[in-house]
C-alpha positions, 0 to 999 in steps of 0.5 A: 624068466630067463635070458637066452645068450646065443654064442654064450660060450664065447669070449664076450658071451661067457663074461656076459653070462657071469655078469647076468648071473651075478645080477640075479638073472636066469641064463640059457646058453645056445652055442654050436661051439664052433670057436668056443668050448663047453669048459667056459660054461663050466667055469662060468658056473664055478665063478658065480656059484650058480647054475645055467642051462646050456644047449649045443645048438646052431642058431641056423637050426630052426628045429633046435631053436624052437625046442629051446624056446619051447622048453625054457621061459625066454624073456629076452635074447642077447645075440652074440652068435656069429663069425667075427674075424675081419680078415677072414671075412674078406677071404670067406665072404659067403660063409660070413653072410650065410652064417651071420645073416641066416642065423639072425633071420632064424632067431628073429622068426623063432622069437616072433613065433614065441612072443619074445619081444626084447633083443640085445644085438652084438654089433660093431663099430665097423658099421661106421665105415671109413668116417673120421673118428670119434664115432658117435651114435648119431652118425649115419652108417658108412661104407663098411670095409669088409664083409664082417662089417657088412653083416653087422650093418645088415643085421642092424637093418633087419632088426630095425625093420622088425621093430618098425613092423612090431611096436612091442619089439625092443631092439638094443644095438650095441656097437663094440669097439675092441674088447680085450682082457679077461675075468679077474679069476683067470678062469675065463678069457679069450682063448680061440681055437686055432690061430687067433684073429685078435691081437691080445690072444696072439700076443699072449700065445707069443709070450707063452711060447706057443707061437714064434712071432707076432706079425703086426699088419701094417706099419705105414698107416697115417698114425703117430707110430704107423700102426692101427689105433683102436679103442680097447675096452675091457671085456668085463666092462663090455659085459656089464654094458649088456646087463644095463642093456637088458635093464634098458630093454625092460622099460623101453620100446623101439630101437636104441643104439649105444657105443661100447668103448672108452673114447681113447685110442691106442696103437697096436705097438702101444698095446704090445709095449704095455704088455711087455712092461706089465709082464716083463716078457719081451715079445718077438714081433715084426711089421708085416703087410697091411691086412685087407679090411683094416682102417687106420683109426677107430674109437668111440 
């Protein structure tokens, strides 16, 4: 029996596949490679010395998804696939709703038709909305500040309703804070196509001379240094959390929510200066306008 990892060639997905393989699970990846590379799949194999199955497939394509479930013995699903940039979602709301929600509906339908009863969902701390941190799992969901967050909130509701309708279904909702870092091998990390939407790959590209300057979005927030504060969690720690979630789903039914964070916030400027200190590279950055959809503070 195998774990299907949708979006498994992406940043978090590829690191999770490493941890799943190391834990002894069989892994099947479905990824349309929209913002990922098949090279990451090959490198997961190199790191672990183990094989996995890869399908270039879009989760919105029901025929392709049915084919995967018919060919492979899928026991559980870890659902990463989706568009994920806060700022971009404000500019392209229709694309985010269509891709993220429609894809999840297709996936749930195919799972139901093939009797697969466990799903671990890649959610986000954005579902807490503009409440005062720290965020805890017992808090009600809030008003999301951007379409990306709303897609996560809506998908959580869809999965929760599916579990209410099917007592055999287990749903684990993992609410991420801000994943950063890379595997210690250096073979996989966050390497987005085009202009990075997240802080660390942009910082890395500026340091490497690929990009001229880092723009920090907003320097006038009500925080100690005026820049946004976030809960940055190492991607391997996050990946290990998914292995634990698979284990949890094997012995529990119903819906459970877990935050994946550290409980300690750092500002954008603190991260920039930490990078400079550890690498010895001075970064060229400027303080720009606030970015639509950003909150001042967020931590677990």
